C-alpha positions, 0 to 999 in steps of 0.5 A: 500500500502506498504510504506517505513518501509514495503519496508525497512523491506523486503529489510532487509529480502532479505539481510539475505537470498540472499546477496552474493548468486548466481541467477541460474534462473528466472521463469515468470508465466505471461507476467508482472504486472503493466507493461510487464516484460523486456525480460532480466528478464527471461534470468538472470542466474548464476549471483551473488547478490552483494548487496541489497538496498532500494531507495524510495519504491523500493527494488533493487537487484544489480548483478555482471553483471552490472545489477540491478533488481528493485521490487515495491510491488504496492498495494498488492505485497509480497516477500516471501522465501517459505520453502521446496516444498511449493506449488504455490499459485494463485497469485505467478507470478514469482520466482527467484532461488538462491544457497547460498555459501554452495549450498543450494537452495533458492527461492524468490517468488513474489505474487501480487493479484492486479498486481500493482507491478513492476519488472524491470531490469536496468543497475546499472550505470544509475540506479539513472537516470532511469524512476523509480528513477529520480524524487524521492525526498530525503530519510528521513534518508539521509543527504539531508533531514534536518529540514531547507530543509523541512522548505524551501520546505514547504514554497513553497507549498500552499497545506495542509501540510499532502498532502505536506509531502506525495509528493515524490518530497518533501521526499520519503516514508511518506505514509498516515499512517505515515503522520497522525501519524507524524502530531499528534506527532507534534501537527499540523492539517493535514489541515494547509497550508504547507507554513504557519507553523513556522520554529520551528514547521517544525523542530518538524515535521521533527524530528517526520517524522524520528522517526515514520518511524524508529519506524515502521521499528523496528516493522516490518512495518504495516500489515493491509491487504496484507503486510507481512514480507519475512518470512510470519509474520505480521508487528505490528506497527498498534498496536501503532497507535495514530490516524490512523484508530481511528475515533470516539475514544478518543485521547490518550492525551486529550480524545477528539474524533478523527476526520476523513476527506478526503484530496486528496482522502486519509483519514486524522485522527486528534485530533481537540484539540491537533492539530492546 
């Protein structure tokens, strides 16, 4: 599933291509993905894209008519800008057709084989209180997400720390890969109770959550199955994994065998020597 670094990479690709462009029309090739498309989506035309941003794992396209289009990639979604007359593929479910300031046509095409993605339209003025965003926690790069905030929040959580930092109400966008890597960098086992971690170690964890997410964005995200960048190229953060997906292989620090357990239905990888 695309997480924060992958969605941020997609948003940056969208900005380069269509920020400031005019949306001419939207073509829908099915009635919806995870949810039905709103009737207003197919009626969007001749409106300008004023800005594009990310909130949690949503890419948000703001328009000059007071509406915003939200994209969630779900499990297997892709947003691509095909070149020329590239033929439609089986799972290309909708297209947005734009013109840039020079009149050059641009197509944004969303494909989603598993159809867990979301595309919705919301009034920009009430976007933050919409059903999609109202329960989301702080952004990891925002002013609200401090080491002190994380310490006080984890103190109230009795579940294992890995599951706690993957909870969107605690902080958005820390998916399974990045939680595993941040905990390894911090020397904290994923099994440790969230409320039992010292303030100093939480500060280290906070710093490493921010670092691993920023490093992943610089690498264009992680491509394991479906995710690609908007130009079709793969992300390459997967080449930097220290523990994720490396069960049975030596720890890069102490050479102890990396172990794998399952927590909350998700795989956790850790070094039993380096992580306590």
